[in-house]
C-alpha positions as CSV (number, residue, x, y, z in Angstrom):
1,X,-80.2,-74.8,-17.8
2,X,-81.1,-74.1,-14.1
3,X,-84.9,-74.1,-13.2
4,X,-85.0,-70.7,-11.7
5,X,-82.5,-68.6,-9.8
6,X,-82.6,-68.0,-6.2
7,X,-80.0,-65.5,-5.2
8,X,-78.5,-62.6,-7.0
9,X,-75.5,-64.5,-8.3
10,X,-77.8,-67.4,-9.5
11,X,-79.9,-64.7,-11.3
12,X,-77.0,-63.2,-13.2
13,X,-75.7,-66.6,-14.0
14,X,-79.2,-67.5,-15.3
15,X,-79.3,-64.3,-17.4
16,X,-75.9,-65.0,-18.8
17,X,-77.0,-68.4,-19.8
18,X,-80.1,-67.0,-21.4
19,X,-78.3,-64.3,-23.3
20,X,-75.7,-66.7,-24.6
21,X,-78.1,-69.2,-25.8
22,X,-81.0,-67.0,-27.0
23,X,-79.5,-63.4,-27.6
24,X,-79.5,-63.9,-31.2
25,X,-83.0,-65.0,-31.4
26,X,-84.3,-62.0,-29.2
27,X,-82.2,-59.7,-31.3
28,X,-83.7,-61.2,-34.5
29,X,-87.3,-60.7,-33.2
30,X,-86.5,-57.1,-32.2
31,X,-84.9,-56.4,-35.6
32,X,-87.9,-57.9,-37.4
33,X,-90.3,-55.6,-35.5
34,X,-88.4,-52.4,-35.2
35,X,-86.6,-52.6,-38.7
36,X,-83.6,-50.8,-37.3
37,X,-80.4,-52.5,-36.1
38,X,-79.6,-49.9,-33.5
39,X,-83.1,-49.8,-32.0
40,X,-83.2,-53.6,-32.1
41,X,-79.9,-53.7,-30.1
42,X,-81.2,-51.3,-27.5
43,X,-84.5,-53.3,-27.3
44,X,-82.7,-56.6,-26.9
45,X,-80.8,-55.2,-23.9
46,X,-84.0,-53.9,-22.4
47,X,-85.6,-57.4,-22.9
48,X,-82.8,-59.0,-21.0
49,X,-83.0,-56.5,-18.2
50,X,-86.7,-57.2,-17.8
51,X,-86.0,-60.8,-17.9
52,X,-83.5,-60.4,-15.1
53,X,-86.1,-58.4,-13.0
54,X,-89.0,-60.8,-13.6
55,X,-86.9,-64.1,-13.5
56,X,-89.2,-65.3,-10.7
57,X,-92.2,-65.2,-13.1
58,X,-90.4,-67.7,-15.5
59,X,-91.9,-71.2,-15.1
60,X,-89.3,-73.8,-15.1
61,X,-91.5,-76.1,-17.2
62,X,-91.9,-73.6,-20.1
63,X,-89.5,-72.8,-22.9
64,X,-86.9,-69.9,-22.0
65,X,-87.0,-68.9,-25.6
66,X,-90.8,-68.5,-25.8
67,X,-90.7,-66.4,-22.6
68,X,-88.0,-64.1,-23.8
69,X,-89.6,-63.7,-27.3
70,X,-93.0,-62.8,-25.4
71,X,-91.1,-60.2,-23.6
72,X,-89.4,-58.9,-26.7
73,X,-92.6,-58.8,-28.8
74,X,-94.4,-56.8,-26.1
75,X,-91.5,-54.5,-25.5
76,X,-91.2,-53.7,-29.3
77,X,-94.9,-53.4,-30.0
78,X,-94.9,-50.9,-27.1
79,X,-92.1,-48.9,-28.7
80,X,-93.8,-49.0,-32.0
81,X,-97.1,-47.7,-30.5
82,X,-95.2,-45.1,-28.7
83,X,-93.8,-43.8,-32.0
84,X,-97.3,-43.5,-33.4
85,X,-98.7,-41.7,-30.5
86,X,-100.3,-38.2,-31.1
87,X,-98.3,-36.8,-28.2
88,X,-95.0,-37.6,-29.8
89,X,-95.8,-35.7,-32.9
90,X,-96.9,-32.7,-30.8
91,X,-93.7,-32.9,-28.7
92,X,-91.6,-33.2,-31.9
93,X,-93.3,-30.1,-33.4
94,X,-92.8,-28.2,-30.3
95,X,-89.2,-29.1,-30.1
96,X,-88.8,-27.9,-33.7
97,X,-90.6,-24.7,-33.0
98,X,-88.3,-23.9,-30.1
99,X,-85.7,-21.2,-30.7
100,X,-82.1,-22.3,-30.3
101,X,-81.4,-20.1,-27.4
102,X,-83.4,-20.0,-24.2
103,X,-86.9,-20.5,-25.6
104,X,-88.4,-18.9,-22.4
105,X,-91.8,-17.7,-23.8
106,X,-92.4,-20.7,-25.9
107,X,-91.5,-23.1,-23.2
108,X,-93.9,-21.3,-20.9
109,X,-96.7,-21.6,-23.5
110,X,-96.1,-25.4,-24.0
111,X,-96.0,-26.0,-20.2
112,X,-99.3,-24.0,-19.7
113,X,-101.0,-25.9,-22.6
114,X,-99.9,-29.3,-21.0
115,X,-101.2,-28.1,-17.5
116,X,-104.3,-26.9,-19.1
117,X,-105.0,-30.1,-20.8
118,X,-104.1,-32.3,-17.7
119,X,-106.3,-30.1,-15.6
120,X,-109.4,-31.4,-17.7
121,X,-108.9,-35.0,-16.6
122,X,-109.0,-36.9,-13.3
123,X,-106.0,-37.4,-11.2
124,X,-105.6,-40.9,-12.2
125,X,-105.5,-40.1,-16.0
126,X,-103.1,-37.2,-15.1
127,X,-100.8,-39.9,-13.4
128,X,-101.0,-42.3,-16.3
129,X,-100.2,-39.5,-18.9
130,X,-97.2,-38.3,-16.9
131,X,-95.8,-41.8,-16.2
132,X,-96.3,-42.9,-19.8
133,X,-95.2,-39.8,-21.7
134,X,-93.0,-38.0,-19.4
135,X,-91.4,-41.0,-17.4
136,X,-91.3,-43.2,-20.6
137,X,-92.9,-46.2,-18.7
138,X,-94.6,-49.0,-20.6
139,X,-98.3,-49.6,-20.4
140,X,-97.7,-52.6,-18.1
141,X,-95.5,-50.4,-15.7
142,X,-98.1,-47.7,-15.5
143,X,-100.9,-50.2,-15.0
144,X,-98.9,-51.8,-12.1
145,X,-98.2,-48.4,-10.4
146,X,-101.8,-47.3,-10.7
147,X,-103.1,-50.8,-9.9
148,X,-105.3,-50.9,-13.0
149,X,-105.4,-53.2,-16.0
150,X,-103.4,-52.4,-19.1
151,X,-106.7,-51.9,-21.1
152,X,-107.9,-49.3,-18.5
153,X,-104.7,-47.3,-18.8
154,X,-104.8,-47.6,-22.5
155,X,-108.4,-46.2,-22.6
156,X,-107.2,-43.2,-20.4
157,X,-104.3,-42.4,-22.5
158,X,-106.5,-42.7,-25.7
159,X,-109.2,-40.4,-24.2
160,X,-106.5,-38.0,-23.4
161,X,-104.9,-38.1,-26.7
162,X,-108.4,-37.5,-28.3
163,X,-108.6,-34.3,-26.0
164,X,-105.1,-33.2,-27.0
165,X,-105.9,-33.8,-30.6
166,X,-109.1,-31.8,-30.5
167,X,-107.4,-28.9,-28.7
168,X,-104.3,-28.9,-31.0
169,X,-106.2,-29.8,-34.2
170,X,-103.6,-32.6,-34.9
171,X,-104.6,-34.8,-37.7
């Protein structure tokens, strides 16, 4: 296997080699963590997309399998954490409560509630919440955009979730 790709063609060839050699192992890790074949397949594709984007971070002396499994583990754990988030439950309940037609008044109430909750926190927390929950970014991506550490972003999201839970009385 090549050390690390330089150009785009080299990167795609590098990714193809990784996929051919380690795709089954990455899928196995994703399936083990997510317990759902369809979700595991989607996660595996995302892992290789991330690997392509961060191929420069791969150290030629390290194991490609270990590097890919690290990406897969982080990605799958982020997916699992997102499923357990209080906001997800609130959005699911809101979606179920919407009438099948326009939903005008309820949509406006939900938007106003979200705006009200966001107005109670600082701008950086607002940005973190929107990037994480609305844009669907990972903690790492949000941290990079905000130029903060992942633990800092996580703390901000947890504080916002606590505020939301308090306001909505979600248990």
